[in-house]
C-alpha positions in Angstrom: 23.0 -30.7 -24.8 20.9 -27.2 -25.1 21.2 -24.9 -22.4 19.5 -22.0 -21.9 19.2 -19.0 -19.5 16.6 -19.4 -16.9 15.4 -16.4 -15.0 14.7 -17.5 -11.6 12.2 -15.5 -9.5 13.2 -13.7 -6.5 10.8 -14.1 -3.4 9.7 -11.0 -2.0 11.0 -10.2 1.5 9.0 -11.2 4.1 6.9 -8.6 5.7 4.6 -8.2 8.8 2.0 -5.9 8.2 -0.1 -3.7 10.9 -3.8 -2.7 11.2 -4.3 0.3 9.2 -1.4 -0.2 6.4 -2.2 0.4 3.2 -1.2 -2.6 0.5 -1.6 -3.7 -3.0 -3.7 -6.9 -3.0 -3.8 -9.6 -5.6 -6.8 -11.8 -5.7 -4.6 -15.2 -6.6 -7.5 -17.0 -7.9 -8.4 -14.3 -10.3 -5.0 -13.8 -11.4 -3.9 -17.3 -12.2 -7.6 -17.8 -14.0 -6.8 -15.1 -16.1 -9.6 -13.0 -15.0 -9.6 -9.2 -14.8 -10.0 -7.0 -11.8 -7.6 -9.2 -9.6 -5.4 -6.3 -8.2 -6.9 -4.1 -5.2 -5.6 -1.0 -3.0 -6.6 -2.0 0.4 -6.3 -1.3 4.0 -5.8 -3.9 6.7 -8.2 -4.0 9.0 -7.2 -7.1 11.2 -4.4 -9.9 11.3 -3.9 -13.0 13.3 -1.5 -16.0 13.5 -3.3 -18.6 11.7 -0.7 -21.2 12.9 2.8 -20.8 14.6 4.3 -19.6 11.2 1.8 -18.0 9.0 -0.2 -14.8 9.6 -3.5 -13.7 7.6 -5.0 -10.7 7.2 -8.9 -9.0 6.7 -8.6 -6.0 4.2 -11.0 -3.5 3.1 -10.8 -2.7 -0.6 -10.6 1.4 -0.8 -12.8 1.3 -4.1 -15.3 -0.8 -3.2 -15.4 -1.1 0.7 -15.5 -5.0 0.2 -14.1 -7.1 3.2 -11.5 -9.3 1.8 -11.1 -12.3 4.5 -8.2 -14.5 5.3 -5.7 -12.6 3.0 -2.3 -14.1 2.5 0.6 -11.9 2.8 2.3 -13.5 -0.2 0.1 -11.5 -2.2 0.2 -8.1 -0.6 3.0 -5.5 -1.0 3.1 -2.5 1.2 2.3 0.7 0.1 4.9 3.2 1.5 3.9 6.4 3.1 6.6 8.2 1.4 5.2 7.4 -2.1 1.9 8.9 -0.9 3.2 11.9 0.2 5.8 12.6 -2.4 4.0 15.6 -3.9 3.8 17.2 -0.5 7.5 16.7 0.2 8.9 17.5 -3.3 6.7 20.6 -4.1 8.2 23.4 -5.2 7.4 26.5 -2.6 8.1 29.5 -4.9 5.3 32.2 -5.3 5.1 31.6 -9.1 4.2 27.9 -8.6 1.0 26.4 -8.2 0.8 23.8 -5.3 -1.3 20.4 -5.3 -4.4 21.1 -3.2 -3.0 18.1 -1.0 0.3 20.2 -0.5 -1.8 23.2 0.5 -3.6 21.5 3.0 -0.8 19.9 4.7 1.0 23.2 4.4 -1.8 25.2 6.2 -1.9 22.4 8.9 1.7 22.8 9.7 1.3 26.6 10.1 -1.9 25.9 12.2 -0.1 23.6 14.5 2.9 25.6 14.8 1.3 28.9 15.6 -1.0 27.2 18.0 1.9 26.2 20.2 4.0 29.5 20.1 
């Protein structure tokens, strides 16, 4: 008897997304057909219950502005805000280092809000 180790796929934790969330979406039909261009960064623009058990989503692709209707959450993954803000949160604040433009804009906004409320 030949026994070989098997790797079992671990199902992703079920996530409920909200309108406005950013996600990575994979077009399952294109992916399984071996076609390119199957993965997109999208923003959720609508959600609804397709049945008692299943949620569905409408997305807009950030690059093309194409609307993707009736997307399954099984092929979506949340893009956490912490990842998007990492460069700002970890930016060095020494005078001799350069900040990214996003970090500078965020720091200016914080300064403006702080001085406006003082």
